[in-house]
N, C-alpha and C positions, 0 to 999 in steps of 0.2 A: 469180654474185656480180659487183657492179660498184661502181666508186668512187662513183657517184651515188646509192647506197643512203641511206637515213636513218641519220644518225649519232645517237649517244646525246643530243647537245645537241637534236636535232630531236624525238626521241621525249620527252623531258623537258619540251618546250615544247608538245606535242600535247594536245588534249582527249582524255579518255577515250573508248574505244570503237573497234572495229575491230582487225584483226590487225596484228601488227607482228613485226619480226625485229631482234634486238639482237645486235650483234657487238662483242666486246671481250675484255679480260682480267679474270679473277676477282681481286677484292681480298680478299673475305672470303666464308665460307659458314658459316652457322649453322642447325643442325638442331634443330628442336623436335618435339613430338609431332604426327606426321602432316603435317608441312610443313617445307620447307627454304627459307632465305632466302639469296640470292646478291647480293652487292654486286658490280657490274661497271663498268668504265670503259674507254672507247677513247680518251682523251686529248683529245676534242673540246671538253670543258667540265670545270669543276672538279667539279660534282655527280656522284654515282654513281647508276646505275639500280639499284633494287632489283628482283629477279626473285624471284618467289614460285612455288615448286614443290610441289603437293600430292602427298601420297604416293600411288603407283601411276600417276601420269600420265606419268612418263618412267622407263625402266627403270633399276633401282638400278646396274647395271654401268656405265652411261653417267654418271649423276649423280655417282657417287662420284669420278670424274675432274675434277669441277668444283672444284678446290682452288686455293688461292691461287697466282696465277701462270699458271694454265692459260688458254689462248686458246680461246673458245667462241662459238658462236652459239645464242641461245634464240629460239624461235618461241612465240607465244602472243597473248593479248588484252591490250590496254592498257586498264587499269581504274584508277579513282580509288583513290588511296592513303589508307587510313585513318589513317596515321602522319603525323607532322609531318616537314617538311624537303623533301618532294617532292609534287607534284600527283598524279603518276601512278606506277604500277608496272606491271611485266609479269607476267601470269599465264600462266606457261609450260606448254606441253603437249608440246613437242619440243625436242631440242637436238643439236648437233654439236660434237665436240670436235675443234678444229683442231691443237691441240698441249698435251699434258699437262705438268705440272710437279710433279717430286716435292716435296711439302710439306716433307720433312725436310731437304732440300738447297737449296730455293730461297731466295736470299740475302735477299730482301725480306720474308721470313717473320719475320725477327728483329725483336723489339720493342725500341724505344728505340734504333735504330741511329744512330750518331754521323754527322756530316757526313764526318769522315776516312774511315770505312768506306764511306759511299755514294759518295765519290770513287773508291774502288777498285773499284766497279760501275758505273761510269758508263754501261755498255751497258744497264743495267737500271733505273737509279734514276729515270728519267722516268716509270715507272709509278706512283710514289708521289705523294702529294699535293704536296709542296713543289717538286719538280723538274717535275712536270707543269704546275704554275702558272708556274714560271720560264720554261719553254719557250713557254708561251702568251703571256706578257708580252713576251719576246724577239721572237717572231714578229710581234706587234701593233706593237711599237715599230719594228721594221724596216720594216713596211708604211707606218707613220706617217711615217717619215723619207723614203721615196721619194714618198710622196704629197705632202709639204710642198714638196719641190724641184720635182717635176714640175708641180705647180699653178702655180708661179712662173715656169715656163718655164726651168728649169736643165735641162741635158743631163748624163745620167750617163756618166762617162768611166771605162773600165776601164783603170787605170794599171797599169805592170808591176810584177810581183812580184820579179823579178830586176833589180837596178840595179848600176851602178858608182859611184854618187854616194851620200854620206852627208849626208841632209837636216839632220840635227840637229848634225853635227859632233862626236858623242860617241864614235864609234868602236865601240859595242857592237852589232855586226853579225855575222849569220851568214854564213860564207863559202860560196859556191857553186862546186864544182870537181869536175872528172872526174879530176883527178891522185890523188885519194884512192881506193884500191882496197880491197875486202874479200875477203880470201882465207882459205884454211884456218887460217893462223897469225894472223889478225886483220887490222887495218888496216895498210897501207904506202902510201907516196908513190911514185909511178912518175916523179917529176919535181918540180922546184921552181921552174922557170921559168914565170911567169905567161903568157908569150907562147906556151907550149906547151898551155896550157889551153884548154878549150872556146870561150870568148870572146876569148882572147888577151889578156886583162887581168884583174885581180882583179875579181871580181863578188860581189855579196851579196844576201841577202834584204832587201827594202826596209823601212826603218823608217817610211816615210811616202810617200804618193802625192802629196804637196804640190807638189813641184817639177814633177813631170810634168803635173799637172793645171793648174799655171799656165800652161803653153804653150797649153793649149786655151782657157783664158780670154782669152788675147790673140789671140783668133780667133773665138771663139764666145760671148763675153761672160760668161755665167753658166753655170757647170758645177760638178760636184761628183763626189767619189769616195766609195765605200762598199765596202771590201774589206779582206782580211787584211793586217797588217803585222807585223813581227817585231823583237824586241829580245833580244840575247844577253846580258843582264844576269843574273849569278848571284845571283838575289834570291829569296828564299822568303817574303817578305812577303804578306799577304792582299790587298795592291793590285797585285801584279805578275804578269804572264803574258809568256811567250816569245812567244806568237802570239796576237794579238788583232785586233779589227776597228776600224777608223777611218772616221769621217765627216769628209770635208774639203771644204767648198764654197770656190769661188774666183770672184771677181766683178771684172770689168773696169769701168773708170769708177766706182769705189768707194774711198771713203776710210774712215778708222778710224770715224768716226761711223756710216756705213752699214753697216759690219761689226758693230758693236755692236747696231744695230737688228735686223739679221737674226738674230743670236745669240739675243737676247732673245725675239724672236718665235717662233723655232724651238723654244726650250726650253718655252715655255708652251704651244705648240700640241701637241708630241709628248706632254707629259704629260697634257694635256687629252684627247687621243685615247685614250690607254691607260687613263686613268680612266674613260671611258665604255664603252670596248670590252673591258676585263678586269675588271669591278667584282667578281665573285666571287673571283677570284685575289687582287686587292689586299686584299680584306677579309680573306682567310685570312692574308696577310703581316702585316697590321695586328693580327690577334689573336695570331699565333704567333711572328712574327720581329721586328717593329719597332712597338711600340705607337702611336708618333705618326706613323706612315707617312701615313695618308690626310690627316691635319691638315696635315702638312708639304707634300705634294703639292698639295693645295687651295690653301695659302697661297702657293705659288710662281706658280701659275696666276693667282691674283687679284692679285698685287702687281706694282707697277712696280719695276724694278731701279734701285737706288741706283748712282750713278756717282761714282767719285772716283779722283784719281790715286795712284800708288805712293807718293809722298812723303806725300800726306796721310794715307794708311793707316798708314805708319810712325810718323808723329807721334801718332796715335790709339793705336796699339799701345804706344809708349813711354810715353805718359801714362795708361795703363790702370791701372796699379798691379798688373797680374796677374803671377804668378810662372810664366812661360812656361818649358817644358823647353828650347826652343831660343831663341837670342839674336834680339832684334829691333834693327833699325837700317838706316839707308840702306845699300845694297849687298848686304843679306841676302836670300836667297829666302824667300818666305813659307812657312811649314810648315802642315800641316792645322789645328793648334791655333790659329794666327793667324787663318786663313781663317774658321774656325768662330766664334771670337770677334767677329769683324767682321759676319758675317752673323746670328749668333744672339743676341748680347749688345749689341753696340753699334748696329747698324742694324735688326735684326729682319726682314730680308728679304734677297733676293739682291743681291749687290754686284758691279759690274764695275769692276775696277782698270785703270787706264791709265798709259802713259808710264813704263816701267820703265827702270832704268839699262841702257845698252846691253851693259855687261859680262856681265849675267846673261841675256841674251836671244840668240836665234839670229841669225846673219849677215845673214839675208834680210829682216829687219825694218827699215823705214825710219827713218832718223834724224830726230829733230825739230831744229828751228833752233837748239837750245842745243848741238847736237852730243854731248851727254851721255846723252841719253834716246832711246828709240825709240818708234814709235807701236804699241805692243803693248797688248793688253787680255786679261784673264782673267776669266771669268764665275765667281764663287763663289756657292755656294748653301748653305743651312742643311743641317746633318747630315753633309755630306761634304766641303764645301769647293770646291776648284777642279773644274769640270766641263768648261769649255771654255777653250782658249788659242788666241789668234789675233793678227793684226796687219795693218796696211797694209804692203805689201811694197815694199822698196826698188826704185824704178823708174829711179834715176839710175845709168848704167854706172860712172862713176868711183867714186862712193860705194860701190857694190856691190863692185866689185873690191878697194877698200880694206879693206871689212869682211871679205871671204873671207880676205885675206892676214893680217889681224888674228887671225882665228880659227886660224890655222895650217893653213889648207887650200890645196890647189893650184888655182889659178884655171884651169888647163888642164883639169881634170877637170869643169869647169862651163862649158866653152865654149858649149854650147848654151843654157844658162841665160843666160849673158851676152848671147848673140845676141838675146834677147828685148828687151833694153836697147838694142841696136844698131839694130834694125829695127822701128820702130813701136811703141816702148815707150808704156804707158799707166798711169795710176794704177791699181792694183787692190789687193784685199784678200781676206782669207779667215781661216777658223779650222779648228780640228781638235777633234774630240770622239771619245774613246774610247767605242766602243758599250758595252763591258762596264761602263765607270764608269757609264753612263747606266742600265743594267740594274740595277746595285747600288742606284742611288738610287730606282729605280722600285719595287723589291722589298724593300728593306731588308736584303737579304742581306748578310752581314758579310765574306764572302770571295770575291775575284773568280773563284776557281776553280769556284764553283758557279753562275755565271751564263753559262757558256759550255759547250756540250755536251762537249766533250772538252779539258780543260785540258793545255796544254804549259808545263811548269815545270822547273827543274833536276832532272834524274833521272827525269822522267816524260813518256814519249812512247808510252804504250799505246794500245790501242784504234786 
């Protein structure tokens, strides 16, 4: 056996004729008079391979183990399929069972399993249609992200997972400590002085790689991160995870206009790549999960993005006559219902909002000349709302120090970040995109827990 063998996607694309071996997991087996039909899949594509076993060609004691969930190999002749849905099938004359599965207890045997149930068996759910398709889309999208930046000369920077800085100033961070010990009687602290801890100071799991990757932008020009980040928000909504992946490009000698141009180009190209590379999977989502999925994705790829200021957007929302659940007005953050109204009802395509009030944005965003707004931008798309948030970064030392203090943060904790403004400061900009939010958009899946292999949410850290 070798990884270079033919996968089922290769067999399904091959012409009839010749011998072949099919490796994978049984999805169903149906027995008829004198013949058995086995549907199997190895995760390489959405379609299953049908294996036809005529009575007497394979010993019954072996064939009876080919139940749903079993891992098998069938050998035989690749022949033209008389049925619809696939061009070829395997007429088997030999098989090997690598791992049997009790059909009475195999969890995926259950019909009509709910998403909640499938989250409880995340170690098996990728063998089904929905999560196999999610996994392939996630893989293709990740590849498209790296290709997009690498082809444009960006360097991938591995920013630290452990940090002493709070990028967002929100404080919802997981602490990292060796002072907490687990013994026979549960958890206990062996000390409370941060100086006695592993790092000699409070340390946390990062909420963003942005501040660290900025340092590399101001030395290597165009860089990006793509890695795990963490938020300790006690939230159980379908849009929140405690552990998720972020994509964060950062560009030196770039202003807000250039940042918006890159974001627009990025969204269109990644969606276009997944549309071409995962067509069968997206067709499944279009049929079973989100009826307008393909129409929406095609529309985004083909559309130019509307650009307007936050102030203009608020005026449109206030004059809309809509009965929004959340209030609209200058100084309020936009909610998903506002973002969707702008993109779906008012404009009819993606929108980039700019120039937000400084009070509702992070300290590192560059002040505009009015000293009231910052050079921030959010990319809003139909069906989901905000997909990207970014800004031109504050490159003036005095202004940045003032903003840090206004946010109630300690400038001493950001000494290295301030050094970037002391020694060779340059205009620079970047944005952040939650990868799971992108996968939700690409698949139409309604809960963020279903687009990451193993979700981390309050009370859930299994697998």
